N, C-alpha and C positions, 0 to 999 in steps of 0.2 A: 504493500500500500504506500502511495506517495504521501509524504508528510506536508507538502507545501500548502494544500488546501486548509488543513487543520491549523497550521502555523499562521496563515493569513487571518483566520477567525480570531485566534488569540491576539494577533497584532492589533486588530480592530478593537478588541476588548481592552487592551492596554491603553490605546488612545482615548477610549471613553473614560477610563479610570483617571488618566492624567488630566483630562478636562475637569473632572469632578474635584480632584485634589487642588486644582488651581483656583477654585471658587473661594471667595473670602469667608463664607460661612461654613466651609468644609469641616472645621474642627469644633463646631458648635455641639455636634453630637459625637462625643468621644468614642462611644461603643461602635457606632457605624464607621467612624473614621479609622478605627483600629482594624476593622474587618477589611475595609477597602485597601489600607496600606499593606496588609498581609497578602491580599490577592495581587496587589501591584508588585510586591517583591517577588512573588512566585512567578509571575509572568515575565518579569525582567530576567530572572534566572533561566527561564525557558528560552528566551530570545538569545541570551549569551550561549546557551547550549546549542541552539540551532546554528548560530554563526560558526561555532567551533566545528560542528558536524559538516556544514557546507564547505568550510575552509579545508577540512581534512579530505573530503571527497575531491575537491579541486586539485589539491596538492598531489593526491595519489594519481589522479588522471594525468597531470602534467609530468610527474616523474616516470610514469609508465611510457609516455611518449619519448621523454628524454633518454630513457634506457635504450631506445632504439637508435639513438643518434650515432652518426659516423665517428664523432670524436669519442674515442675510447675512454678518456678521462671523465668527460661529462656523463657518458653512459654509465660508467662505474659508480660515480657519485650518486647519480639518480637511483641506480639499482640498490645501493646501500640503504637508502631511506625508505624504500618500498615496504620491507617487512614491518617496520615500526608503524607506518601509516596503516597498513592492512590490519595489524593486530589491535590498533586503537579504535578502528571503526565499529566493531561489534559492541564494545562497551558504550561508545557514544550513542549508537543506535538504540541500545537497551535503555539508557538513561532518558533518551528522547521519547521513546514509547511510554515509559512510566510517567514522564512529566505531562504527556498529553492526555492521560487518563483523567476523568472527572474526579475532582478532589472532594473528600469529605471535609467540610469546614472545621469540624471539631479536631481534626488531626493537627492543626496549627496551634491548638490551645495548650495552656498549662494543664497539669494533671494533679489530681488528689490520689494518693496511694494509701490504701487502707490495708494494714498487715495484721492478721489475727493468728494467735496460737490455736492450733486445731487439736487433733488427737495426739496424746503423748505427754500430757501434764507439764512438768517443769522442763523437760527436754524440748518440748514444742515451743515453750516461751523463750528458751535460750536460742533456739534456731530462728525464732521470729526476730530477735535482736540482731542476729547475723544477717538475715535477709534485709533488714532495715539498713544496716551498715553497707551491705552490698550495693543497694540503690543509692545511698549517699555518695559512695565512691564513684559509681557509674555517672551520677549527676555531675560530680566534680570533673570527671574526664570529658564530659560534654559541654563544660562551661555553663551548666545550669545552676540555678539557685535552689537549695533544698531547705525547707522550713518546717519545723514541727508544729502541727496544729493541735494535736491531742495525743496523749499517751497514757497507758495504764501499766506501770512496771509490775513485774512479778517479784516474789520474795527472793528468788534465786539470782536476780540480776538480769533477767530477760524482760520480755514484754508480753503481756496478755493481748494487748492491742496497741497499735500506734498508727497515727494518720499523718502523712507527710504531704506538703504542697511542693511540687516541683515546677519551677518557672524557667522559661527559656524558649529557644527556637525549636519548633517541631517536637515538643515534649511528648504530647499524647500520641503522635504518629509512631514514635519509637517505643514508648512505654506500654502501649495498649496490649502487647502480646504477653505481658506478665500476669494478667488476670487468671486466676485459677488456683489449684492446689499444688503446692510445692512440697514434695515428700523427701525426707532426709533419712538415710540409713547409716547408722554408726553406733559405736559403743559409747554410751553416756559416761561421763566422769563418775557418776554414782554407781555404775554397774560393777559389781565385785567379781563376777564370773566370766567377764569378757564376752557377753552375749550382745549381738547386734540388735538394736531396737529400731523400730520404724515410727517416725513422728511426722506430723504434717503442719503446714502453715498455709493459710488461705490469703490470697492477695486479690484485691479489687482495685483496678485502675480506672478512675473516672475523669472524664474531661471536666475542666473547671467550668462551672455554670455561671452565667451572668444573669443579672436581674431581668433582662429582656427574655431570657430563656424560660425562667420559672418565676412566677409571681407568688410570693408567700403572703397570703392574706392573713391579717392579724386574727380574724375570728376562726381560722383553721389551725392556729398554733396554741399550744399550752406551754408556757414558759415559767419555770420555777427555779429559784436559787436553792442550792443544796450545799452541804459541807463537803469540802474536798476530802478525798480519801485515798488510801493506798500508800505504799512506801514512797518516800520522796524527801525533799529538802525541808528547810525550815518553814517555808511558806505553806506547805501542805498541812491541812487539818487545823489551821489557825483562823481561818475566816470562812464565811459563807459565800465564797467567791465563785464556786462551781455553778454552772448553769446547765439545766437539762431542758431540751426543747423537744416537744412531741408534735408531729404533724398528724393531726386528728384524722383526716381522710385516709391516709395510708398506714397510720400506726407506726411510721418510722420515728425512732427516738435517737437523739444525739445528746451526749453529755460532754462538756468541756470544762477542764479544771486547770489546764496548764498556764493560762493567762494570769496576770497579776490583779485583775479586777473583774467584776461581773460584766462590765461593758465589753472588755476584750474577749471574755469567754462567750458571751452572747453572740458577738460578731463572728467568732470562729465557728460556733455551733451552727449558725444560720448558713455560713459558707459551705460547711460539710453537708448540711441538710439539702441545700439547693443542688449540690452536685449529685447527691444520692437520688433525688427525684429526677434530675436530668438524665442520670444513668438509666433509670427505669424507663424513661421515655425513649431513650436511644435503643434500649434493648428491644422494645416493641418494633422499632424501625428495622433492626437487624434481622428480624424474621423474614424480611424481603430478600436477604442475601441467599446465595446458594448454600446448600448443605455443606459443601467443601469449605467455603469461606467461614461459615459459622464455626466449623470444627477448628479452623486455624486461629482465628482471632478471638474465639471464645463466645459462648452464648450468654455469658453473664452468670452462669451457674457456678457457684463457688465450690461445688462438689466435683468439678471437672479436674482430674489429675493431669497436669501439663508437664511436670518436670520432676526428675528424681536426682538427688544429690547423694551419691554412694561414696562415703568416706574411705572404707577399706580399699576400694579399687581406684580411688581418686578419679571418679567418673561422674559426669553430669549428662543426663539424657533428656532431650525434649521429645516427648512421646507423640506430639502432633506431626512432626516431620521426621521422626526416627533419626535425629541428629545427636551424635554422642561426642563429647569432648572429654579429654583426660587432663584437662587443666582446671581441676576443681579449685585449687588454691587461688589461681588467677581470677577465676569467675567470681568467687566470694570477695576478691579484692576489687571488684567493680568492672572486670573485663567481660561485660555482658554483650558487647558488640557482636561477638561471634554468633550468638543465637539470634540477636535482632536482625542481622543481615540475612541470615538463612531464612528466617520467617518472612521478612519483607520480600525476599526474592521469590519465595513460594507463593505468597499472596499476590504479588504483582503479576506473576505468570498466569495465575487463575483469573485475575481481573482483565488481563490482556485477552485471554481466550474468550471471556464473556463479552468483552466490548467489541471484539473483531479488529482491534488495532494491531496491525502487523506490518512489517516492512518487507515481508517475503513477496 
């Protein structure tokens, strides 16, 4: 399929956006402006990619002609460049195909990452802490900002639950694959007979919701102040600063106590609640996806086992794409890119097949 027609459509759209951005009142609506700027950046990247693809095609054609030149030195120099040009074209073509696919606007958003200890008691809470640190290091390697919205520490130094907000470029696009059950197999420090135990941690990655996405009506909320609880620092258990918010229509309940004031905790609780409701709304829309894509990016079902971390064999396996890495230590240190790239590649191949976009 020729790309030129699709590129021309995107070029026209880019011109429309630049006209909107030039208007004096453009930034009056900050939410709308942010969405437009994100789309504008994406289209600019596409145009740069297209320029690179066209340039490579031209250079390859020119060098093939020069390789037939009567001047042996010129022919030899041209011939030396041909392999590099030929090898770079497939990757450029692949990137171009992916960039031309319709984008899910939520993929450009920040993400809320909820990590909960599952089966396995103390060992599960300890692994929840390791998963949290894995994502913090991953975020750092991507130049993202990672902020703790809420946490419930366990008595053994792990976490029963923790909610992170990860901010940056294309966060949800890359983090969305982490939703599901993460299973760990290892000998716990408390195990005296050397037996391997299996524990689980559930992860839910939600796109950050904005007020325009979900309207929280006051009459649908029950908000109450409670005393902070659980192991923690000096501030915990000293004031009634914790806030619990219940969304009456859905029954979803959020409690925040990490902030220093009721106001901070209320704001964080509403942010988490809004994202939970938005996630439920998105899950309904995901039912439109093909069964294959739902299996890959998750159905939102937190009982879905997606990955196993086997410590005795230093092995991590993603069950959705049957991809295994023997770099367990590196992955827990934040080197999640290996799985993200494989999952993206598989999803993009499926989306290309569904859309019919192909360069063959």
